C-alpha positions in Angstrom: -16.7 -41.1 -19.6 -15.7 -42.8 -16.3 -15.3 -40.7 -13.2 -12.2 -40.3 -11.1 -12.1 -42.6 -8.2 -12.1 -41.2 -4.6 -12.8 -37.6 -5.7 -11.6 -34.9 -3.3 -12.1 -31.1 -3.3 -9.7 -29.3 -0.9 -9.1 -25.6 -0.2 -6.2 -23.9 1.5 -6.9 -20.4 2.9 -4.0 -18.4 4.3 -4.2 -15.3 6.4 -1.8 -13.1 8.3 -1.3 -14.3 11.9 -4.0 -13.2 14.3 -3.9 -13.7 18.0 -7.5 -14.8 18.0 -6.3 -18.0 16.2 -3.6 -18.8 18.8 -5.5 -21.5 20.6 -6.8 -23.4 17.6 -3.9 -23.1 15.1 -1.0 -25.3 16.3 2.5 -24.8 15.0 3.1 -28.5 14.6 1.4 -30.5 11.8 -1.4 -32.6 13.2 -3.7 -35.1 11.6 -6.8 -33.5 10.1 -10.1 -33.7 11.8 -12.2 -36.2 9.8 -16.0 -36.5 10.0 -18.3 -38.8 8.0 -21.9 -38.1 7.0 -23.6 -41.3 5.6 -25.9 -40.7 2.7 -25.2 -37.0 2.5 -24.7 -37.1 -1.3 -26.7 -39.5 -3.5 -26.6 -42.2 -0.8 -22.8 -41.8 -0.7 -21.0 -41.1 2.6 -19.4 -37.7 2.7 -16.0 -37.3 4.3 -15.0 -33.8 5.6 -11.5 -32.7 6.6 -10.3 -29.8 8.6 -6.7 -29.0 9.5 -5.7 -25.6 11.0 -2.0 -24.9 11.1 0.3 -22.0 11.9 3.0 -21.6 9.2 6.2 -19.5 9.1 5.3 -17.9 12.4 3.3 -15.2 10.6 0.7 -17.1 8.7 -2.5 -19.0 9.8 -3.3 -21.7 7.3 -6.6 -23.6 7.1 -7.0 -26.8 5.0 -10.6 -27.9 4.4 -11.9 -30.6 2.2 -14.7 -32.9 1.2 -14.6 -36.3 -0.5 -16.9 -39.2 -1.3 -16.0 -42.2 0.8 -15.4 -44.4 -2.2 -11.7 -45.3 -2.0 -11.9 -48.2 -4.5 -14.9 -47.4 -6.7 -15.7 -44.6 -9.2 -19.0 -42.7 -8.4 -21.9 -42.9 -10.9 -21.6 -39.2 -11.8 -19.4 -36.1 -11.6 -19.8 -34.8 -8.0 -16.9 -32.3 -7.9 -19.5 -29.4 -8.1 -21.4 -30.7 -5.1 -18.1 -31.3 -3.2 -17.0 -27.8 -4.0 -20.3 -26.4 -2.6 -19.9 -28.4 0.6 -16.2 -27.3 1.0 -17.0 -23.6 0.3 -19.8 -23.8 2.9 -17.3 -25.0 5.5 -14.8 -22.3 4.4 -17.3 -19.5 5.1 -18.1 -21.0 8.5 -14.4 -21.6 9.6 -12.5 -18.9 7.7 -9.5 -17.9 9.9 -9.3 -14.5 11.5 -6.8 -12.0 10.1 -6.1 -10.3 6.8 -6.5 -12.7 3.9 -3.4 -13.7 1.9 -5.0 -16.0 -0.6 -7.0 -19.2 -1.4 -6.2 -22.1 -3.6 -8.4 -25.1 -4.6 -7.2 -28.6 -5.1 -9.2 -31.2 -7.0 -7.8 -34.7 -6.6 -8.6 -38.3 -7.4 -7.1 -41.3 -9.2 -7.7 -42.9 -12.6 -10.1 -45.9 -12.7 -7.6 -48.0 -14.5 -4.0 -47.8 -15.8 -5.2 -47.6 -19.4 -7.9 -44.9 -18.9 -8.3 -41.9 -21.1 -5.8 -39.1 -21.0 -5.6 -37.4 -17.5 -6.5 -34.1 -19.1 -10.0 -35.1 -20.0 -10.7 -36.0 -16.3 -9.0 -32.8 -15.2 -11.2 -30.7 -17.5 -14.4 -32.4 -16.4 -13.6 -31.9 -12.7 -12.6 -28.2 -13.3 -15.7 -27.2 -15.3 -17.9 -28.8 -12.6 -16.8 -26.1 -10.2 -18.2 -23.3 -12.4 -14.9 -21.4 -12.2 -15.0 -21.0 -16.0 -14.2 -22.9 -19.1 -11.2 -25.1 -19.4 -8.4 -23.2 -21.2 -8.3 -23.6 -25.0 -4.6 -24.1 -24.6 -4.1 -26.9 -22.1 -2.3 -25.8 -19.0 1.2 -27.2 -18.4 1.5 -30.6 -16.9 3.7 -31.5 -14.0 4.3 -35.2 -14.6 5.1 -37.7 -11.9 5.2 -35.3 -9.0 4.5 -37.8 -6.2 3.4 -40.3 -8.8 0.6 -37.9 -10.1 -0.3 -35.7 -13.0 -0.5 -32.1 -11.8 -2.3 -29.3 -13.7 -2.5 -25.7 -12.7 -5.3 -23.3 -13.8 -5.3 -19.7 -12.7 -7.8 -16.9 -13.4 -7.9 -13.3 -12.0 -10.1 -14.6 -9.1 -9.2 -18.3 -8.6 -6.2 -20.6 -8.4 -6.7 -24.3 -8.9 -4.5 -27.4 -8.8 -5.8 -30.6 -10.4 -4.0 -33.7 -9.1 -4.7 -37.1 -10.8 -2.9 -40.2 -9.5 -2.5 -43.5 -11.3 -3.8 -45.7 -8.5 -4.9 -45.7 -4.9 -1.5 -46.5 -3.4 0.0 -43.4 -5.1 -3.1 -41.3 -4.2 -2.1 -41.8 -0.5 0.9 -39.6 -1.2 -1.3 -36.6 -1.4 -1.6 -36.5 2.4 2.0 -37.5 2.8 3.1 -34.4 0.9 0.7 -32.1 2.7 3.5 -30.2 4.6 5.3 -29.4 1.3 2.4 -28.2 -0.8 0.8 -26.2 2.0 4.0 -24.3 2.4 4.3 -23.9 -1.3 0.9 -22.3 -1.5 1.7 -20.1 1.5 4.7 -18.7 -0.3 2.7 -18.2 -3.5 -0.1 -16.4 -1.7 2.4 -14.0 -0.1 4.0 -13.2 -3.4 0.7 -12.7 -5.1 -0.7 -10.5 -2.3 2.4 -8.3 -2.2 2.4 -7.8 -5.9 -1.4 -7.0 -5.9 -0.8 -4.4 -3.2 1.8 -2.6 -5.3 -0.6 -2.2 -8.3 -2.6 0.6 -6.8 0.2 2.7 -5.4 1.5 4.4 -8.5 -1.9 5.2 -10.0 -3.0 6.7 -6.7 0.0 9.0 -6.5 -0.2 10.1 -10.1 -4.0 10.7 -10.0 -4.2 12.3 -6.5 -1.1 14.5 -6.3 -0.8 17.7 -8.5 2.5 18.5 -10.2 4.3 21.6 -9.0 3.1 23.5 -12.2 -0.5 22.4 -11.7 -0.4 23.4 -8.0 1.0 26.9 -8.9 -1.9 27.5 -11.3 -4.4 26.3 -8.7 -3.1 28.6 -6.1 -3.2 31.5 -8.5 -6.9 30.9 -9.1 -6.5 29.1 -12.4 -4.3 31.7 -14.0 -0.7 30.7 -14.8 1.7 33.2 -13.4 5.0 34.1 -15.2 6.9 32.2 -12.5 6.5 31.2 -8.9 8.0 34.5 -7.6 4.9 36.2 -9.0 2.8 34.6 -6.3 2.1 36.3 -3.1 4.0 35.3 0.0 0.9 33.5 1.4 0.4 31.6 -1.8 4.1 30.6 -1.8 3.7 29.3 1.8 0.6 27.3 0.7 2.6 25.9 -2.1 5.4 24.9 0.3 3.0 23.3 2.8 1.3 21.2 0.1 4.6 20.0 -1.4 5.9 19.0 2.1 2.7 16.9 2.6 3.0 15.4 -0.9 6.7 14.5 -0.3 5.7 12.7 2.9 3.0 10.8 1.0 5.6 9.8 -1.7 8.0 8.6 1.0 5.3 6.5 2.5 4.3 4.9 -0.8 7.9 4.3 -1.8 8.5 2.5 1.5 5.4 0.4 0.8 6.8 -0.5 -2.7 10.2 -1.4 -1.3 8.7 -3.5 1.5 6.5 -5.5 -0.9 9.5 -5.9 -3.2 11.5 -7.4 -0.4 8.5 -9.6 0.6 8.3 -11.0 -3.0 12.1 -11.7 -3.0 12.1 -13.6 0.3 9.1 -15.7 -0.5 10.2 -16.3 -4.1 13.5 -17.7 -2.7 11.6 -20.0 -0.3 9.3 -21.1 -3.1 12.2 -22.0 -5.3 14.0 -23.8 -2.5 11.0 -25.9 -1.8 10.5 -26.8 -5.4 14.2 -27.8 -5.5 13.5 -30.1 -2.6 10.5 -31.6 -4.3 12.5 -32.3 -7.4 15.3 -33.9 -5.5 12.9 -36.1 -3.5 10.9 -37.1 -6.6 13.6 -38.0 -9.3 12.3 -37.5 -12.8 9.6 -35.0 -11.9 8.7 -32.3 -14.3 7.5 -29.3 -12.3 6.7 -27.1 -15.3 3.5 -25.3 -14.0 4.9 -24.8 -10.5 8.2 -23.4 -11.8 6.3 -21.2 -14.2 4.9 -19.1 -11.4 8.4 -18.5 -10.0 9.5 -17.4 -13.4 6.6 -15.0 -13.6 7.3 -13.6 -10.2 10.9 -12.9 -11.0 10.7 -11.7 -14.6 7.4 -9.8 -14.3 6.4 -9.1 -10.7 9.8 -8.0 -9.4 10.6 -6.2 -12.6 7.3 -4.2 -12.5 7.8 -3.2 -8.9 11.4 -2.1 -9.7 10.1 0.0 -12.6 7.5 1.6 -10.4 10.2 2.6 -7.9 12.3 4.0 -10.7 9.4 6.1 -12.0 8.5 7.5 -8.6 12.0 8.2 -7.2 12.8 11.0 -9.7 9.4 12.7 -9.0 10.2 12.6 -5.3 13.6 14.1 -5.9 12.1 16.9 -8.1 9.6 17.7 -5.3 12.3 17.8 -2.7 14.3 20.2 -4.9 11.2 22.4 -5.2 10.8 22.4 -1.5 14.4 23.5 -1.0 14.0 26.2 -3.5 10.7 27.5 -2.2 11.9 27.2 1.4 14.7 29.6 0.4 12.3 32.0 -1.2 10.0 32.0 1.9 13.0 32.5 4.2 14.1 35.5 2.1 10.6 37.0 2.2 10.4 36.4 6.0 13.8 38.0 6.4 12.7 41.1 4.4 9.6 41.4 6.5 11.7 41.1 9.7 14.0 43.8 8.4 11.2 46.1 7.4 9.6 45.7 10.8 12.9 46.4 12.5 13.3 49.6 10.4 9.8 50.6 11.3 10.4 50.1 15.0 13.7 52.0 14.9 12.1 54.9 12.9 9.1 54.9 15.2 11.5 55.0 18.2 13.4 57.9 16.7 10.1 59.8 16.1 8.8 59.2 19.6 12.1 60.2 21.1 12.2 63.4 19.0 8.6 64.1 19.9 9.5 63.6 23.6 12.5 65.9 23.3 10.4 68.5 21.5 7.8 68.4 24.3 10.5 68.9 26.9 12.0 71.9 25.0 8.7 73.6 23.9 6.7 72.9 27.1 8.3 75.7 29.3 7.8 78.3 26.5 4.2 77.5 26.0 3.5 77.4 29.7 5.2 80.8 30.2 3.2 82.2 27.3 0.0 80.9 28.6 0.6 82.3 32.1 1.4 85.8 30.7 -1.7 85.8 28.5 -4.1 83.7 30.5 -6.9 86.1 30.1 -6.6 86.2 26.3 -5.5 82.6 25.5 -7.6 79.5 26.0 -5.5 76.9 27.8 -7.0 74.1 25.6 -5.5 75.8 22.5 -2.1 75.9 24.2 -2.3 72.1 24.9 -3.4 71.4 21.4 -0.6 73.4 19.9 1.8 71.6 22.2 0.6 68.2 21.1 0.5 69.0 17.4 4.0 70.5 17.4 5.4 67.4 19.1 3.6 65.1 16.7 4.7 67.1 13.7 8.3 67.0 14.7 8.0 63.3 15.7 6.5 62.3 12.3 9.0 64.4 10.5 12.0 62.6 12.1 10.2 59.3 11.7 10.0 59.8 8.0 13.6 61.1 7.7 14.9 58.1 9.7 12.8 55.6 7.7 14.0 57.1 4.4 17.6 57.1 5.5 17.6 53.5 6.6 15.9 52.3 3.5 18.4 54.2 1.3 21.3 52.8 3.2 19.9 49.3 3.0 19.5 49.5 -0.8 23.0 50.9 -1.2 24.5 47.7 0.4 26.1 45.3 -2.0 
């Protein structure tokens, strides 16, 4: 089989904006840096391309590529694998700073003649040379006549590839002319895909990490299920309340992350569709089936899945907030009881001490007079002991009577 003429392997890597890229990533589109290496691949001259660019004010985009400098002649073999290796080496050396958003590969060339084999056979040979996997058994959708080219899209869990095959060299030049549009299209796609991927770990993490209220009660009760939460001790109830407060905070954080990513998907999906509409209007008769297919997936599956996750987690959050309100009331009641008990104790103790002091005042003159009249027969230490014991006895008696009376009056209140 003849090979595609002027084979190109390009990669677009997008990252979140990083200030370390400020000086080398211009906001305006500039011509790519082109270098030539004669005889680098089987006596063919290797062309390399590099075009850093800041997109959407929050994205650093790097376009790298390699091509055989054969604009009007088909090479003697399939060199897409070698070009991919060279491009990937450049990518590792020049990868932009910042958190990665995504990567997309573009394989491009044009047919050796107008009556060549079906474009799909060339696309399959180019794709399988990159060792990304086998060509799909069911051919990928074809976007016909976009910029005068056949566009195929192949996506796996780890790679995203566009295959662009033009009919002749003059049309092939439009690949560079449409650079601004397809780089932005990939930027929106990467943001959508990254936002959705981030949401996939949130719900499993919450459901796996956080105990339900019932499980937490059993754990606090040393593995034994109590009859109800009121059967727990006050300290266990306070632990239960503290754990649930932290869990609710975690739920709020994860729900905010889900809602943020949901909004990110919506905004970038809108931009993606608007740009596709612009491409359709500027290329009358174009069929953008594979490119519109992604927007359909993002709307009907990605957004629907995130919305479902929020719908699942929101009731759980409300349940835990209800538990917190209930247990907070229980804890407040227990604290109020402790405060009242302490207040009764202080009042009763005060009554006992006051009575003991009064007893001491009343008894002290009699004991002192008795001791002086019988000082030869009575040991003064015995008199002091009797004095102390009598005061304590009276004080404890009044302490008990006061405590009993206040407890009884408290219970009799409605």
